[in-house]
LORO-22833 format. One line per 3 residues: their letters; for each residue x negated, y negated, z negated of N, C-alpha, C. Coordinates in Angstrom, 3 decimals. Layout:
# residues N
A) X Y Z X Y Z X Y Z ~ ...
//
This chain:
# residues 163
XXX) -0.870 -93.861 -90.759 -1.909 -92.791 -90.253 -2.508 -93.326 -89.148 ~ -1.843 -93.684 -88.140 -2.454 -93.940 -86.785 -3.532 -94.834 -86.905 ~ -3.480 -95.875 -87.609 -4.488 -96.921 -87.760 -5.662 -96.285 -88.617
XXX) -5.490 -95.453 -89.565 -6.292 -94.745 -90.252 -7.491 -94.053 -89.389 ~ -6.870 -93.269 -88.342 -7.545 -92.636 -87.366 -8.164 -93.380 -86.339 ~ -7.673 -94.331 -86.036 -8.206 -95.522 -85.072 -9.596 -96.202 -85.921
XXX) -9.183 -96.340 -87.225 -10.554 -96.848 -87.955 -11.733 -95.824 -88.239 ~ -11.076 -94.819 -88.271 -12.409 -93.736 -88.655 -12.964 -93.472 -87.054 ~ -12.312 -93.605 -86.149 -12.812 -93.501 -84.649 -13.874 -94.261 -84.592
XXX) -13.491 -95.846 -84.851 -14.229 -96.939 -84.447 -15.706 -96.572 -85.435 ~ -15.584 -96.423 -86.820 -16.416 -96.347 -87.363 -17.741 -95.086 -86.719 ~ -17.291 -93.986 -86.561 -17.900 -92.775 -85.968 -18.580 -93.344 -84.488
XXX) -17.689 -94.175 -83.650 -18.532 -94.551 -82.760 -19.563 -95.584 -82.964 ~ -19.430 -96.198 -83.962 -20.472 -96.936 -84.236 -21.523 -96.670 -84.718 ~ -21.591 -95.831 -85.511 -22.265 -94.982 -86.059 -23.220 -94.297 -84.940
XXX) -22.880 -93.607 -84.265 -23.452 -92.892 -82.928 -23.995 -93.927 -82.347 ~ -23.488 -94.931 -81.823 -24.093 -95.875 -81.091 -25.434 -96.577 -81.551 ~ -25.403 -96.757 -82.974 -26.597 -97.182 -83.645 -27.509 -96.289 -83.734
XXX) -27.336 -95.166 -83.909 -28.293 -94.120 -84.077 -28.766 -93.742 -82.870 ~ -27.766 -94.081 -81.744 -28.845 -93.427 -80.391 -29.392 -94.834 -79.897 ~ -29.334 -95.973 -80.447 -30.077 -97.236 -80.334 -31.268 -97.103 -80.689
XXX) -31.587 -96.698 -81.979 -32.796 -96.427 -82.441 -33.451 -95.341 -81.839 ~ -32.908 -94.325 -81.517 -33.708 -93.296 -80.789 -34.138 -93.675 -79.899 ~ -33.321 -94.383 -78.847 -33.704 -95.144 -77.613 -35.073 -95.915 -77.734
XXX) -34.782 -96.804 -78.662 -35.825 -98.131 -78.802 -37.107 -96.996 -79.215 ~ -37.110 -96.044 -80.058 -38.180 -95.314 -80.604 -38.940 -94.323 -79.565 ~ -37.865 -94.256 -78.645 -38.653 -93.392 -77.694 -39.075 -94.035 -76.228
XXX) -38.939 -95.550 -76.206 -39.397 -96.381 -75.350 -40.752 -97.087 -75.600 ~ -41.347 -96.589 -76.599 -42.355 -97.154 -77.048 -43.824 -96.786 -75.951 ~ -44.705 -97.500 -76.098 -45.957 -97.072 -74.914 -46.711 -96.063 -75.447
XXX) -46.925 -95.055 -74.318 -47.613 -93.996 -74.817 -49.114 -94.192 -74.995 ~ -49.858 -93.633 -75.618 -49.349 -92.089 -76.384 -48.924 -92.567 -77.647 ~ -47.979 -91.913 -78.270 -47.478 -91.812 -79.463 -47.260 -90.293 -79.874
XXX) -46.769 -90.193 -81.485 -46.421 -89.076 -81.487 -44.524 -89.140 -81.958 ~ -43.958 -87.850 -81.549 -42.826 -87.686 -81.837 -42.540 -86.332 -82.441 ~ -41.172 -85.924 -82.271 -40.874 -84.226 -82.569 -39.860 -83.893 -81.673
XXX) -39.755 -82.376 -81.443 -38.413 -81.737 -80.775 -37.472 -81.829 -81.663 ~ -36.205 -82.409 -81.418 -35.225 -82.394 -81.920 -34.297 -81.256 -81.560 ~ -34.231 -80.766 -80.837 -33.528 -79.692 -80.429 -33.823 -78.122 -80.865
XXX) -33.024 -77.502 -81.023 -33.366 -75.973 -81.151 -33.787 -75.079 -80.349 ~ -33.473 -75.665 -79.321 -33.884 -75.168 -77.843 -34.361 -76.133 -76.653 ~ -35.718 -76.035 -76.359 -36.187 -77.274 -75.661 -36.952 -76.938 -74.510
XXX) -36.683 -76.848 -73.216 -37.459 -76.604 -72.257 -38.512 -77.879 -71.879 ~ -39.682 -77.113 -71.220 -40.604 -77.988 -70.997 -40.925 -77.826 -69.708 ~ -41.056 -78.714 -68.454 -40.806 -78.413 -67.331 -42.040 -79.054 -66.500
XXX) -42.280 -78.725 -65.214 -43.527 -78.911 -64.586 -43.569 -80.436 -64.177 ~ -42.376 -80.958 -64.010 -42.212 -82.348 -63.565 -41.098 -82.812 -64.430 ~ -41.065 -84.005 -63.755 -39.736 -85.107 -64.771 -38.415 -85.044 -63.849
XXX) -38.036 -83.938 -64.090 -36.479 -83.472 -63.374 -36.339 -82.208 -63.429 ~ -35.054 -81.785 -63.789 -34.094 -80.795 -63.764 -34.476 -79.551 -62.774 ~ -34.956 -80.443 -61.487 -35.179 -79.384 -60.154 -36.880 -78.955 -60.494
XXX) -37.416 -79.076 -61.438 -38.950 -78.703 -61.500 -38.566 -77.471 -62.610 ~ -39.319 -76.404 -62.227 -39.345 -75.389 -63.126 -39.633 -75.465 -64.367 ~ -38.982 -74.787 -65.385 -39.397 -74.558 -66.727 -40.415 -73.826 -66.957
XXX) -41.707 -74.339 -67.638 -42.734 -73.323 -67.844 -42.895 -73.051 -69.483 ~ -42.173 -73.360 -70.379 -42.131 -73.396 -71.780 -40.800 -73.035 -72.279 ~ -40.332 -72.554 -73.163 -39.064 -72.890 -73.917 -39.571 -72.946 -75.455
XXX) -39.118 -73.895 -76.061 -39.545 -74.251 -77.484 -38.022 -73.929 -78.255 ~ -38.577 -73.112 -79.513 -37.185 -72.826 -80.011 -37.450 -72.945 -81.645 ~ -38.334 -74.187 -81.728 -38.820 -74.512 -83.233 -38.378 -76.165 -83.215
XXX) -37.400 -76.491 -83.598 -37.016 -77.888 -83.852 -38.237 -78.643 -84.984 ~ -38.329 -79.660 -84.932 -39.272 -80.355 -85.625 -40.659 -80.494 -85.264 ~ -40.921 -79.354 -84.338 -42.321 -79.310 -83.987 -42.837 -80.733 -83.483
XXX) -43.884 -81.336 -83.924 -44.521 -82.376 -83.348 -45.213 -82.238 -82.091 ~ -45.124 -83.112 -81.370 -45.387 -83.389 -79.711 -46.271 -84.897 -79.748 ~ -47.333 -85.002 -78.546 -47.630 -86.189 -78.292 -46.802 -86.526 -77.225
XXX) -46.494 -87.796 -77.029 -46.094 -88.271 -75.792 -47.126 -88.951 -75.293 ~ -47.419 -88.508 -73.865 -48.629 -88.983 -73.012 -48.390 -90.024 -71.742 ~ -46.936 -89.810 -71.327 -46.521 -90.585 -70.278 -44.787 -90.527 -70.272
XXX) -44.695 -91.319 -69.719 -43.014 -91.968 -69.445 -42.790 -91.760 -67.849 ~ -41.560 -91.336 -67.715 -40.992 -91.684 -66.236 -39.367 -91.559 -66.288 ~ -38.636 -92.436 -66.373 -37.430 -92.951 -66.594 -37.228 -92.250 -67.724
XXX) -36.122 -91.416 -67.964 -35.557 -90.195 -68.879 -36.349 -89.166 -69.408 ~ -37.552 -89.071 -68.697 -38.465 -87.909 -69.308 -39.840 -88.504 -69.905 ~ -40.366 -87.585 -70.667 -41.476 -87.742 -71.340 -42.429 -86.964 -71.100
XXX) -43.560 -86.990 -70.417 -44.920 -86.086 -70.296 -45.362 -85.959 -72.016 ~ -45.310 -84.540 -72.383 -45.894 -84.362 -73.771 -46.810 -83.170 -73.844 ~ -47.372 -83.250 -75.067 -48.445 -82.519 -75.289 -48.315 -81.670 -76.675
XXX) -48.260 -80.341 -76.605 -48.108 -79.529 -77.842 -49.142 -79.654 -78.839 ~ -49.113 -79.016 -79.895 -50.360 -78.861 -80.690 -51.492 -77.757 -80.126 ~ -50.920 -77.292 -79.051 -52.025 -76.350 -78.482 -52.584 -76.839 -77.270
XXX) -52.022 -77.984 -76.972 -52.677 -78.532 -75.884 -51.920 -78.401 -74.445 ~ -50.885 -77.695 -74.532 -49.853 -77.610 -73.419 -49.299 -78.886 -72.999 ~ -49.168 -79.267 -71.599 -48.451 -80.531 -71.258 -47.527 -80.113 -70.260
XXX) -46.559 -80.804 -70.323 -45.425 -80.783 -69.557 -44.465 -81.678 -69.805 ~ -43.240 -81.649 -69.164 -42.285 -82.849 -69.177 -40.842 -82.358 -69.944 ~ -40.409 -83.395 -70.699 -39.021 -83.013 -71.428 -38.225 -84.131 -71.174
XXX) -37.172 -84.108 -71.493 -36.046 -85.046 -71.605 -36.003 -85.682 -72.484 ~ -35.853 -87.104 -73.024 -36.125 -87.860 -73.774 -35.261 -87.459 -74.805 ~ -33.824 -87.046 -74.480 -32.706 -86.624 -75.264 -32.943 -85.351 -76.182
XXX) -34.233 -84.551 -75.826 -34.315 -83.232 -76.736 -35.731 -83.783 -77.739 ~ -35.923 -85.009 -77.792 -37.028 -85.564 -78.706 -36.458 -86.426 -79.899 ~ -37.216 -86.519 -80.964 -36.609 -87.510 -81.943 -37.890 -88.307 -82.417
XXX) -37.766 -89.620 -82.857 -38.918 -90.259 -83.300 -39.277 -89.646 -84.650 ~ -38.544 -88.880 -85.320 -39.074 -88.420 -86.740 -40.692 -88.082 -86.544 ~ -41.337 -88.283 -87.701 -42.908 -87.923 -87.406 -42.890 -86.482 -88.209
XXX) -43.437 -85.599 -87.687 -43.565 -84.329 -88.138 -45.150 -83.858 -87.988 ~ -45.715 -83.174 -88.698 -47.097 -82.540 -88.456 -47.111 -81.027 -88.514 ~ -47.969 -80.327 -87.872 -48.181 -79.019 -88.371 -49.538 -78.805 -88.990
XXX) -49.690 -77.924 -90.114 -51.087 -77.446 -90.468 -51.829 -76.788 -89.617 ~ -52.921 -77.233 -89.327 -54.059 -76.443 -88.714 -55.318 -76.128 -89.371 ~ -56.442 -75.349 -88.875 -57.296 -74.725 -89.487 -56.783 -73.638 -90.612
XXX) -57.466 -73.772 -91.469 -56.915 -72.838 -92.735 -55.743 -73.576 -93.789 ~ -55.783 -72.846 -94.912 -54.644 -72.836 -95.937 -54.869 -74.509 -96.061 ~ -53.702 -75.482 -96.201 -53.902 -76.797 -96.721 -53.303 -76.878 -97.948
XXX) -53.979 -77.797 -98.801 -53.560 -77.883 -100.500 -52.784 -79.028 -100.207 ~ -51.676 -79.183 -100.868 -50.657 -80.401 -101.204 -50.974 -80.857 -102.403 ~ -51.226 -81.960 -102.778 -51.515 -82.590 -104.039 -50.519 -83.615 -104.494
XXX) -50.673 -83.679 -105.797 -49.613 -84.740 -106.305 -50.151 -86.201 -106.245 ~ -51.243 -86.287 -105.985 -51.791 -87.852 -105.605 -52.728 -87.696 -104.196 ~ -52.798 -88.566 -103.724 -53.833 -88.688 -102.300 -55.314 -88.647 -102.648
XXX) -55.744 -87.619 -103.418 -57.337 -87.700 -103.625 -57.172 -86.076 -103.838 ~ -58.910 -85.876 -103.710 -59.190 -84.321 -104.068 -59.111 -84.155 -105.396 ~ -59.134 -85.051 -106.266 -59.018 -84.760 -107.755 -57.551 -84.669 -108.236
XXX) -56.394 -84.571 -107.091 -55.095 -84.761 -107.471 -54.606 -83.157 -107.740 ~ -53.826 -82.738 -108.586 -53.512 -81.548 -108.915 -52.827 -80.820 -107.659 ~ -53.147 -79.553 -107.521 -52.439 -78.790 -106.383 -51.215 -78.420 -106.687
XXX) -49.906 -78.876 -105.956 -48.745 -78.515 -105.968 -48.209 -77.504 -105.257 ~ -48.559 -77.528 -104.225 -48.308 -76.378 -103.139 -49.255 -76.274 -102.305 ~ -49.251 -74.944 -101.343 -50.204 -74.588 -100.298 -49.648 -74.287 -99.378
XXX) -50.007 -74.553 -98.055 -49.492 -74.442 -96.712 -50.315 -73.815 -95.763 ~ -49.645 -72.748 -95.357 -50.572 -71.891 -94.055 -50.743 -72.617 -92.994 ~ -51.464 -72.184 -91.941 -51.640 -72.752 -90.561 -50.344 -72.280 -90.050
XXX) -49.853 -73.253 -89.277 -48.379 -73.264 -88.568 -47.514 -73.721 -89.375 ~ -47.690 -74.303 -90.398 -46.282 -74.605 -91.055 -46.179 -76.041 -90.954 ~ -44.676 -76.489 -90.401 -44.486 -77.594 -89.986 -43.617 -78.343 -91.053
XXX) -43.974 -79.739 -91.076 -43.247 -80.612 -92.189 -43.259 -81.996 -91.731 ~ -42.338 -82.894 -92.246 -42.051 -84.176 -92.033 -43.556 -85.072 -92.990 ~ -43.836 -85.914 -92.290 -44.748 -86.739 -92.704 -44.666 -88.478 -93.209
XXX) -45.141 -88.757 -93.752 -44.891 -90.541 -94.185 -45.974 -90.839 -94.975 ~ -45.961 -91.937 -95.243 -46.880 -92.529 -96.252 -48.244 -92.169 -96.019 ~ -48.943 -92.371 -94.901 -49.996 -92.162 -94.668 -51.092 -93.273 -94.570
XXX) -52.249 -93.111 -95.518 -53.046 -94.178 -95.887 -54.438 -93.577 -96.254 ~ -55.240 -94.146 -95.691 -57.002 -93.688 -96.148 -57.157 -92.244 -96.109 ~ -56.698 -91.883 -95.225 -57.062 -90.311 -94.751 -56.138 -89.355 -95.552
XXX) -54.769 -89.658 -95.947 -53.924 -88.909 -96.606 -52.583 -89.006 -96.136 ~ -51.694 -87.894 -96.169 -50.413 -88.210 -95.786 -49.543 -87.427 -96.691 ~ -48.228 -88.014 -96.798 -47.138 -87.203 -97.789 -46.721 -86.184 -96.910
XXX) -46.719 -85.019 -97.081 -46.089 -83.908 -96.253 -45.320 -82.976 -96.978 ~ -43.958 -83.180 -96.438 -42.575 -82.615 -96.970 -42.102 -81.266 -96.128 ~ -42.173 -80.227 -96.829 -41.650 -78.938 -96.208 -40.202 -78.633 -96.791
XXX) -39.155 -78.808 -96.102 -38.157 -78.348 -96.717 -37.994 -79.110 -97.842 ~ -38.136 -79.978 -98.603 -38.167 -80.633 -100.138 -39.476 -80.279 -101.097 ~ -40.251 -79.438 -100.575 -41.384 -79.182 -101.269 -42.636 -80.131 -100.613
XXX) -43.224 -81.086 -101.352 -44.178 -82.057 -100.613 -45.298 -82.204 -101.561 ~ -46.151 -82.953 -100.764 -47.496 -83.350 -101.394 -48.342 -84.121 -100.490 ~ -49.382 -84.497 -101.215 -50.356 -85.153 -100.226 -51.550 -84.221 -99.448
XXX) -51.873 -84.262 -98.325 -52.575 -83.546 -97.574 -53.468 -84.186 -96.969 ~ -54.793 -83.630 -96.818 -55.709 -84.722 -96.065 -55.370 -84.857 -94.762 ~ -55.141 -85.957 -93.953 -54.794 -86.189 -92.611 -55.596 -85.286 -91.563
XXX) -56.737 -84.865 -91.859 -57.473 -84.227 -90.750 -57.209 -82.744 -91.033 ~ -56.077 -82.213 -91.820 -55.755 -81.049 -92.067 -54.514 -80.936 -91.258 ~ -53.890 -82.193 -90.583 -52.887 -81.806 -89.618 -52.871 -82.512 -88.255
XXX) -52.099 -81.773 -87.379 -51.760 -82.137 -86.037 -50.571 -82.982 -86.047 ~ -50.441 -84.330 -85.696 -49.370 -84.601 -85.399 -49.743 -86.700 -85.841 ~ -50.445 -86.745 -86.298 -50.938 -87.938 -86.651 -52.515 -88.141 -86.141
XXX) -53.042 -89.335 -85.979 -54.097 -89.868 -85.473 -55.031 -89.961 -86.873 ~ -56.172 -89.766 -86.637 -57.425 -89.951 -87.879 -57.169 -91.311 -88.199 ~ -56.934 -91.758 -89.315 -57.171 -93.153 -89.652 -55.726 -93.648 -89.505
XXX) -54.571 -93.172 -88.910 -53.606 -93.857 -88.878 -52.620 -93.908 -90.228 ~ -52.154 -95.252 -90.361 -51.280 -95.625 -91.530 -49.994 -95.238 -90.842 ~ -49.024 -94.738 -91.856 -47.935 -94.986 -91.817 -47.253 -95.232 -93.183
X) -45.908 -95.800 -93.331 -45.139 -96.398 -93.964 -44.057 -95.374 -94.543
//
């Protein structure tokens, strides 16, 4: 029984180490790049340190942000409204998300205007993005997904390709 606990502890520690390593690698890219807020509550600060006052509290995990600068374990970020400030790297995720902006976005079954509309998403809806190519991204909102024109999303650059 004792060896079983030791074995499961080693597996758990390895999984945590691997997950942390990929997050660290993903968050040390050269800015600017997109990421998302991982925490359910995340403070944006006026400078890169806990001694700086918080100027915003985000309570929306998965909100896309753009990392525009790096200072040690802090990232200067910009939110979809253009507000900039600093967040600790541990509050961020490399997961690519986007937010619908403008009017209602049509999610289609194929990456073209001729594809059937399978869902519609209102402005402000956040989802995960993948497979972006030729002006279209696959946009998944809690298991409901479809292809959306890239220009309708904040969280991906125009013409950016993702696999």
